[in-house]
N, C-alpha and C positions, 0 to 999 in steps of 0.2 A: 782607457776608460773599462776598467772591472764592472760585469753585467749589474751586478746591485746598486753601481753609484747611478748608471745608467737608468733604472729601476726607481730608484729613492727620489732623481732629479723629477722623472716624470709625473711621479704620483704627488713629487712638490708642485710642481706647474698645474696641475688638474684641480689640486687643493686651495692654492691662489686663485684659479679662475673662478671657483665655485663661489668662494668668498665675496668676490668680485660681481660675481651675477645675483647673489643674495643682496647686497647692499643697496639701501634706500638713499634716495637723494638728499642732499641736507636739507633740512627745515629752513622755510622761508617768511619771511614777513606779508601778509598781503591786507592790502588795505580799505575797508571801506569810509566812504567818503559822505559825511552829513551832509545836505547843501540843500536850501530851500524846502526845508522837514521832510525829506527825502531821503533812504540809505541808498548810497549809489555803490554798488551795484546789487539790486533788490536782492539776488542770490549769488552765491556765490561758493564755489567749490574747492575747499582745500584737501590738504592729504594730511593724514595724523602725526604731527608734532608742529607741524604751521602754528605761526602766531596770525592772529586776524587782528588788526588794529583799528578801528573806529577812529576816523577825525573829525570834529565838529567845526566847519567854516561858519556855521550860522550866531545869530548876535546872541542867541539864546540857548540853556542848558537844556540836553537831550538826554538819553538813558538807550543803555541795548541789554533790553530786560530775555531773559531768555522762557520759552515760557514753561519749560518741565522744571525749571530751576538751577539751571546749568551754570548760569551765571546771572549775573548784576553789576551793571558798570557804575550803581546810583549815578549822579549826576556828573556831563561829562560837560564841563565849562565853556563857553563861547571860545574857539582856537583852540582847545583841550582834545586833547586824544585821551583813550583808554585802549590795555591790551588784554587778548584771550588767548593760553594757549589750547591747542585743539588738540586733545588728548586721547577721547574717544570717539568710534566712528558712529555717526547715523546724521539723523538730519535734523537742524535745530530752525525754527520757528521762533522769532526775537519782536520785539515790540520795542517803544519809547512810552515809558510809566507817563509823561508828561504829557503826550501826545499821542494818543493811545492810534492814530489812523496809521502812522508810520510802523511800517512793518518791513520785516525782510527774514530770509534763511540762510542759514550756515549748514553748506552738507561736507561732511567729512569722511572721506574716503581712507 
């Protein structure tokens, strides 16, 4: 094999390795269950790009409303769900507008 072909092959392998090292894991769906008037888990850490799904197992509507206005699900009916794509890193405190004592936190890294 000519020397320039060997150098090109090594450079290509290096480039492919660098691309693989920089890639992020595929986004995931993460679930917060609303049960007995509680968000479970109360704090959830997700990666940017992940989707958070709130699933309401209670018999009454709830909401998930970010204190900084980043999102507002409005009413999530009994046995319903709502999704939010976590795009921006940060700490997001949220609550239920119907039951303000229900509180949770999403941490996006």
